N, C-alpha and C positions, 0 to 999 in steps of 0.2 A: 860717178858722182861729178858734178858740173864743179868747174872752177871759175872764178874771178878774181883778176889781176885789179886791183884798183891803186892806179896812180895819183898821188897829192900832192899838195905841198900844205903845210901846217899854218901856213899866213895865207891862205887862200879863203876868202869868205866863203866861196861857196862849196869850198869842202866843207864849212862848218854848217853851212845850211844842210848837208846831208841830214847831218842829225845822228842817229843812228840806225837809219834805213839801209844802207848796204848791208851790215850785220843781220836785221831782220828779214831782208830778202833772200841773202844766202842760206839763212835757216830754214826759211818757207821751203824751197827748192832744196835743201839738204846738202846745198853747194859749200866748198871752203872757199875762202877769201883770203889771200896775200895784200895786204895793203905794203905799197911801196912808196913810200915820201922821198920827192926827188927835188932839186934846185926848180923851181919851177921859171927863174929869169933864163938860166941855161937853156933850157927846153924853149921857151920862146924863142931864144937867141938861132937855135939850131932849126926851128919848124918854121920861120916866116911870122913868128906873135911879135907883140909890141909891148912893153909893160906898160901898166897903165898910166903912168906919168908921163909917157911921152906919144901916147895916143891923142888923137885931136878932138879937140874941146867938146864937138859933138858926140864921141865913143864916152868919153869921160861921164858927161852929163848922164846920157842914157844907162851907163854901167850904176852911177846913186841912184837914179829910179828903180831900175830892175833889182837892184839889191834889196831897197825897200818892199816892195813887192813880194820877191822870193822869202823873203823873212815872214811878211803875212803868210804866205801860203802855209810855208813851214811851221808858221807859229812859234817861232824861237826870235828873243829880241836880238837886237842888232845895231850896232854903232856904225855907222857907215865910214865914219872917219876915226878911226880906234887912236888912240893916244901913243900905242908904239906899234906901227905900222908905216912904212913896209921895217921888217926886222931882220934880223940873222936868224934864218930857218933851220940851219944844221943842229944846234943843240938839241932843239926838240924833236928835230927827226931820229937825230940818233938814239934815244931816249925809247922811241916808239921802236925802233930797229930791234932794240935790246930788249925791251920787253916782248916784241913779237916772238924773240930768238929763244925766250923759254918755253914757248910753245901753245901759250896762253894767247886768247882772242883779244885783239887790241882795237875793236871800235870804241868802246867806252874813251880808252885814253884821247886816240884819235878826237872824238869830239870834247873831251875835256880840254886837251890843251887847244882848239881850236877857237872854242867857245872863250878860255881865258882872254885871247886876242880879241875876239871881235864881240863881246858881251860884257867882258870884264876888267876891261882898257890895264890888261896887266902884260909883262913884257914877256914874252915866251921864248927870248934869248938867254933868259936866265934862270940860272940853276936852281934859285928856291922856287921859283915857280913853276918849273918843271915838276920839282920833285913834289911838291902841293898837288898836281895833278896826278902823277905817281901815285902816291898815295891814296889820294880820293878815288881811285881806281882798282887798290887794292895789290898795288905792285910796290916792291921794295925801292922806297925813294932814291938808293943808293945805286939802282941802275941808270942814275944821269949819269955816273961817270965808267960804267963798266962796258969792258971791251970795245973802247971808243976807236981804236982803228980797226976794228971788224966793219963797226955800222959804220965809217966814216968809208972804207971800202964798199958797203952794200949799197950806201947813199949814190956814190959816185956811179956803180955798177947799173941801178936804179932808172937811171937818167938815160943810159945806153939802150937799156931794154924797151924804155917808154919809146925812144925814137924807133927803135927798130920796131916796137911793135904798131907803130901807126899814131902815136898818141900825141899830143899837140897843145893841151891846156891840161885844167885841173878843176874838178877831180874827172878821171878817165878811165872808164871801166872798159876791160876788155875780157871776155870769155875764153874760155879752151876752146871754143869753135869759130874764134877770132870774130866774133860781134862786138862791135865797138859802140860805145855811148858816152858821150863828152856830157857834163854838166851835171849839176845838182838836178836839174828840170827832166832829164833822161831815164830817173830811176824808174819811172812807171812803162818806160819802155824798156827795162833791164829785166822788170820783175815779168812784164807781157813775153818778152822775148825765153825766158827762163821758163814762162806756163806754155810754151811751145805755140801760142797765140799770131806772134809774130815771126 
């Protein structure tokens, strides 16, 4: 059975624009998927990346255009300058880790949290917002406070694993055969790879 590790950041617009496609692709090929939220700014620092606010104006302008185009391709609403961004991604990441530790599929929860930031102008660092997302996706809202030390440890380990595995951005998909796919726009390539076509 193939496996996919999905390294991502809850405040990443490109993670939001994935929608539910990573889980759909995994199901299509009978693959398992592990969602690994991480500190994207720390990943940038470790792998030569630059936070959006520190990029050259040309790159910042291109990013905004690209986000608008990718949102249209994905058919998802997007505010390219959300009210609560950047924000602290740790609380929402911890909740996703706690939910995943129950053995449940968290693809919908990842999308709900990123949608809250990028389409609903909600602050995903706040417990009430995270509880709403948990409840909407069928999880116990109390997961927001559950096993926080374990979740914090996993969150830190996800960063280390990402660097060792070769990731440098978000979302970043790595298969158990070490095939690497960076970005929402590479989901088609991931699909083709799992099909054996590339």
